[in-house]
ZAMARDREN-723999 format. One record per residue (C-alpha): x, y, z. Coordinates in steps of 0.05 Angstrom, whole numbers, plus 5000, padded with zeros to 4 digits. Example, Ala and Ser with C-alpha at 12.3 -4.5 7.8 and 13.67 -1.06 7.14 Angstrom:
REM ZAMARDREN-723999
(rec (5246; 4910; 5156))
(rec (5273; 4979; 5143))
REM end
This chain:
REM ZAMARDREN-723999
(rec (1887; 6459; 1818))
(rec (1880; 6388; 1845))
(rec (1896; 6330; 1798))
(rec (1839; 6300; 1760))
(rec (1848; 6232; 1793))
(rec (1843; 6264; 1862))
(rec (1779; 6299; 1843))
(rec (1750; 6234; 1815))
(rec (1770; 6197; 1878))
(rec (1737; 6251; 1920))
(rec (1672; 6246; 1881))
(rec (1671; 6170; 1886))
(rec (1685; 6172; 1961))
(rec (1627; 6221; 1970))
(rec (1575; 6182; 1930))
(rec (1599; 6115; 1958))
(rec (1590; 6143; 2029))
(rec (1663; 6129; 2047))
(rec (1679; 6185; 2097))
(rec (1749; 6160; 2116))
(rec (1768; 6155; 2043))
(rec (1739; 6224; 2029))
(rec (1782; 6254; 2085))
(rec (1845; 6219; 2060))
(rec (1836; 6245; 1989))
(rec (1820; 6315; 2014))
(rec (1885; 6315; 2054))
(rec (1921; 6292; 1991))
(rec (1893; 6351; 1953))
(rec (1915; 6397; 2010))
(rec (1985; 6369; 2006))
(rec (1987; 6379; 1931))
(rec (1964; 6451; 1938))
(rec (2017; 6463; 1992))
(rec (2072; 6438; 1946))
(rec (2048; 6488; 1893))
(rec (2055; 6544; 1944))
(rec (1981; 6551; 1956))
(rec (1988; 6549; 2032))
(rec (1924; 6587; 2047))
(rec (1883; 6538; 2007))
(rec (1919; 6478; 2038))
(rec (1908; 6504; 2109))
(rec (1835; 6520; 2095))
(rec (1823; 6449; 2070))
(rec (1857; 6420; 2132))
(rec (1818; 6466; 2179))
(rec (1752; 6448; 2147))
(rec (1768; 6373; 2153))
(rec (1787; 6381; 2226))
(rec (1722; 6417; 2242))
(rec (1680; 6366; 2204))
(rec (1714; 6308; 2240))
(rec (1703; 6341; 2308))
(rec (1629; 6352; 2294))
(rec (1620; 6281; 2266))
(rec (1649; 6248; 2327))
(rec (1613; 6292; 2376))
(rec (1568; 6252; 2422))
(rec (1512; 6271; 2467))
(rec (1488; 6244; 2534))
(rec (1427; 6200; 2527))
(rec (1393; 6201; 2594))
(rec (1398; 6250; 2654))
(rec (1398; 6192; 2703))
(rec (1459; 6163; 2669))
(rec (1498; 6227; 2660))
(rec (1566; 6213; 2629))
(rec (1554; 6138; 2628))
(rec (1511; 6128; 2566))
(rec (1530; 6165; 2503))
(rec (1492; 6168; 2438))
(rec (1523; 6176; 2369))
(rec (1505; 6165; 2296))
(rec (1564; 6131; 2261))
(rec (1576; 6140; 2186))
(rec (1627; 6084; 2176))
(rec (1609; 6026; 2129))
(rec (1632; 5954; 2126))
(rec (1670; 5970; 2062))
(rec (1713; 6018; 2103))
(rec (1737; 5962; 2148))
(rec (1801; 5922; 2135))
(rec (1795; 5855; 2169))
(rec (1796; 5781; 2154))
(rec (1742; 5749; 2111))
(rec (1720; 5710; 2172))
(rec (1707; 5772; 2214))
(rec (1671; 5808; 2157))
(rec (1629; 5746; 2144))
(rec (1607; 5744; 2217))
(rec (1590; 5818; 2216))
(rec (1549; 5809; 2152))
(rec (1513; 5750; 2185))
(rec (1493; 5793; 2244))
(rec (1467; 5847; 2198))
(rec (1430; 5798; 2152))
(rec (1396; 5762; 2210))
(rec (1373; 5828; 2240))
(rec (1343; 5851; 2174))
(rec (1307; 5785; 2165))
(rec (1290; 5773; 2239))
(rec (1215; 5768; 2224))
(rec (1228; 5710; 2177))
(rec (1268; 5674; 2231))
(rec (1214; 5686; 2284))
(rec (1163; 5650; 2240))
(rec (1205; 5588; 2253))
(rec (1214; 5603; 2328))
(rec (1286; 5626; 2317))
(rec (1319; 5690; 2341))
(rec (1371; 5733; 2305))
(rec (1439; 5743; 2335))
(rec (1429; 5802; 2382))
(rec (1481; 5792; 2437))
(rec (1553; 5791; 2412))
(rec (1620; 5789; 2448))
(rec (1680; 5820; 2412))
(rec (1749; 5802; 2438))
(rec (1819; 5822; 2415))
(rec (1877; 5871; 2424))
(rec (1862; 5946; 2426))
(rec (1857; 5980; 2359))
(rec (1838; 5918; 2318))
(rec (1767; 5940; 2300))
(rec (1721; 5920; 2357))
(rec (1690; 5988; 2370))
(rec (1691; 6000; 2295))
(rec (1648; 5938; 2286))
(rec (1594; 5966; 2332))
(rec (1595; 6030; 2292))
(rec (1590; 5992; 2226))
(rec (1531; 5950; 2250))
(rec (1494; 6012; 2275))
(rec (1505; 6049; 2210))
(rec (1487; 5991; 2164))
(rec (1423; 5980; 2203))
(rec (1407; 6055; 2209))
(rec (1405; 6050; 2284))
(rec (1435; 6097; 2336))
(rec (1496; 6073; 2374))
(rec (1493; 6077; 2450))
(rec (1560; 6068; 2486))
(rec (1557; 6047; 2559))
(rec (1622; 6066; 2594))
(rec (1628; 6008; 2642))
(rec (1693; 6029; 2675))
(rec (1662; 6096; 2695))
(rec (1599; 6063; 2719))
(rec (1637; 6016; 2765))
(rec (1684; 6069; 2794))
(rec (1633; 6125; 2801))
(rec (1574; 6084; 2826))
(rec (1606; 6028; 2866))
(rec (1551; 6002; 2910))
(rec (1495; 6020; 2863))
(rec (1522; 5993; 2797))
(rec (1469; 5939; 2793))
(rec (1415; 5992; 2797))
(rec (1448; 6031; 2741))
(rec (1452; 5968; 2700))
(rec (1377; 5958; 2708))
(rec (1367; 6029; 2681))
(rec (1411; 6012; 2621))
(rec (1372; 5949; 2605))
(rec (1307; 5989; 2611))
(rec (1336; 6035; 2558))
(rec (1353; 5975; 2515))
(rec (1281; 5953; 2520))
(rec (1250; 6021; 2507))
(rec (1297; 6049; 2454))
(rec (1318; 6006; 2396))
(rec (1391; 6013; 2379))
(rec (1460; 5982; 2382))
(rec (1486; 5982; 2454))
(rec (1561; 5977; 2463))
(rec (1586; 5957; 2531))
(rec (1656; 5986; 2528))
(rec (1712; 5962; 2575))
(rec (1669; 5902; 2592))
(rec (1725; 5872; 2633))
(rec (1705; 5921; 2688))
(rec (1647; 5876; 2708))
(rec (1657; 5812; 2668))
(rec (1717; 5785; 2706))
(rec (1720; 5713; 2732))
(rec (1681; 5709; 2796))
(rec (1729; 5661; 2829))
(rec (1789; 5707; 2825))
(rec (1823; 5717; 2892))
(rec (1823; 5794; 2887))
(rec (1748; 5797; 2872))
(rec (1701; 5831; 2919))
(rec (1629; 5815; 2937))
(rec (1601; 5878; 2903))
(rec (1632; 5859; 2836))
(rec (1604; 5789; 2841))
(rec (1535; 5818; 2852))
(rec (1544; 5865; 2792))
(rec (1564; 5808; 2747))
(rec (1507; 5765; 2771))
(rec (1459; 5822; 2757))
(rec (1487; 5830; 2687))
(rec (1479; 5756; 2673))
(rec (1406; 5759; 2695))
(rec (1391; 5822; 2655))
(rec (1422; 5798; 2590))
(rec (1389; 5730; 2595))
(rec (1320; 5761; 2606))
(rec (1328; 5813; 2552))
(rec (1279; 5802; 2494))
(rec (1284; 5871; 2462))
(rec (1295; 5888; 2389))
(rec (1362; 5921; 2405))
(rec (1431; 5893; 2392))
(rec (1478; 5885; 2451))
(rec (1553; 5884; 2438))
(rec (1605; 5874; 2493))
(rec (1678; 5890; 2481))
(rec (1738; 5860; 2517))
(rec (1813; 5862; 2504))
(rec (1822; 5792; 2533))
(rec (1766; 5741; 2536))
(rec (1809; 5697; 2582))
(rec (1794; 5746; 2638))
(rec (1718; 5738; 2631))
(rec (1674; 5693; 2673))
(rec (1657; 5629; 2635))
(rec (1583; 5637; 2652))
(rec (1582; 5697; 2605))
(rec (1596; 5659; 2541))
(rec (1530; 5620; 2538))
(rec (1492; 5686; 2545))
(rec (1521; 5712; 2479))
(rec (1495; 5689; 2412))
(rec (1563; 5698; 2379))
(rec (1636; 5711; 2396))
(rec (1682; 5746; 2346))
(rec (1757; 5743; 2357))
(rec (1800; 5800; 2330))
(rec (1875; 5799; 2316))
(rec (1933; 5845; 2297))
(rec (1935; 5856; 2221))
(rec (1965; 5804; 2175))
(rec (2016; 5824; 2122))
(rec (1960; 5829; 2070))
(rec (1918; 5872; 2116))
(rec (1977; 5918; 2131))
(rec (1990; 5929; 2057))
(rec (1916; 5941; 2042))
(rec (1911; 5990; 2099))
(rec (1972; 6028; 2075))
(rec (1947; 6032; 2004))
(rec (1877; 6054; 2024))
(rec (1903; 6109; 2069))
(rec (1959; 6135; 2025))
(rec (1944; 6118; 1952))
(rec (1941; 6151; 1901))
(rec (1980; 6206; 1937))
(rec (2039; 6159; 1950))
(rec (2057; 6143; 1879))
(rec (2130; 6134; 1896))
(rec (2119; 6090; 1957))
(rec (2139; 6017; 1955))
(rec (2088; 5989; 2003))
(rec (2116; 5918; 2008))
(rec (2183; 5946; 2031))
(rec (2148; 5977; 2091))
(rec (2116; 5913; 2116))
(rec (2177; 5884; 2154))
(rec (2179; 5948; 2195))
(rec (2107; 5944; 2219))
(rec (2112; 5896; 2278))
(rec (2061; 5895; 2333))
(rec (2021; 5955; 2310))
(rec (1945; 5950; 2307))
(rec (1900; 5972; 2250))
(rec (1885; 6037; 2286))
(rec (1959; 6052; 2300))
(rec (1979; 6040; 2227))
(rec (1923; 6086; 2205))
(rec (1947; 6140; 2253))
(rec (2019; 6133; 2226))
(rec (1992; 6144; 2155))
(rec (1956; 6206; 2178))
(rec (2020; 6231; 2211))
(rec (2057; 6222; 2145))
(rec (2004; 6259; 2106))
(rec (2006; 6317; 2156))
(rec (2082; 6322; 2148))
(rec (2075; 6332; 2073))
(rec (2023; 6385; 2084))
(rec (2060; 6424; 2137))
(rec (2129; 6419; 2105))
(rec (2129; 6435; 2031))
(rec (2198; 6406; 2020))
(rec (2177; 6337; 2043))
(rec (2150; 6285; 1994))
(rec (2112; 6223; 2011))
(rec (2162; 6166; 2007))
(rec (2182; 6104; 2046))
(rec (2229; 6142; 2092))
(rec (2174; 6190; 2113))
(rec (2124; 6135; 2126))
(rec (2176; 6093; 2162))
(rec (2192; 6152; 2208))
(rec (2118; 6158; 2226))
(rec (2114; 6083; 2239))
(rec (2175; 6086; 2284))
(rec (2145; 6143; 2323))
(rec (2082; 6103; 2335))
(rec (2123; 6042; 2356))
(rec (2163; 6084; 2404))
(rec (2101; 6116; 2434))
(rec (2064; 6050; 2447))
(rec (2118; 5998; 2459))
(rec (2183; 6031; 2482))
REM end
């Protein structure tokens, strides 16, 4: 039977609506059962989790005219699930607060922050931020796949953008423009083409004219690549970074504790160089799976370090 502290953590995660924490604790219980020789139970727990995760992240196409380009989802992640700097969390809270109290602002001829640019390395929480905002505001999340729109509909991208902004007007939600670099590049670049300049000009016009009740979030891995005319169209710009030492330790503890009672987290920190929040989280999941699939393995620094090294080799070798 699972330990009492695991069951307590599972109950708290459920009632606090912390899905990632719930999954972590459930995997810990599976590992514990596997060590006791209850492999059938352990495998059933893991299979159930895998199915639930697959269903939770399943998305559906929003509009027939934008097949494969606009996807709808209903995120379950909360701001408390996010590990980031106080500055980033504060800015996210401000966006949420202004939206909730937008009527109060409008009485003074002010608008809430609706158009936000997120910039930073991959895996640092940009897309997660859009999911958090959508969930906290109980709005659907619509993801616009800009790279596919440009490559698939070159020559009619501006027309597709008009359709997207019609959706933004008609259907309230959080609209995430993923891979925004695909259209937001500096117009004066030598390798630019006339079509892309027209697309960017169209986007600038659409976003400036937009007066909907939706939230528009654009994501880029490098804001230096973006056209400077974009910045004054956004109400806020949030800059993301690779995790600090404190964030690395907090992420490790959240993903592995209380399962990793023998782990010395601070000793692991010097070995986590260059990995993003998402990559560290994946390394933790790899370590948990190892303890589940191999009964003779215990969660310790060596096991976690091996998972971290695998991730480093995969991304940066």
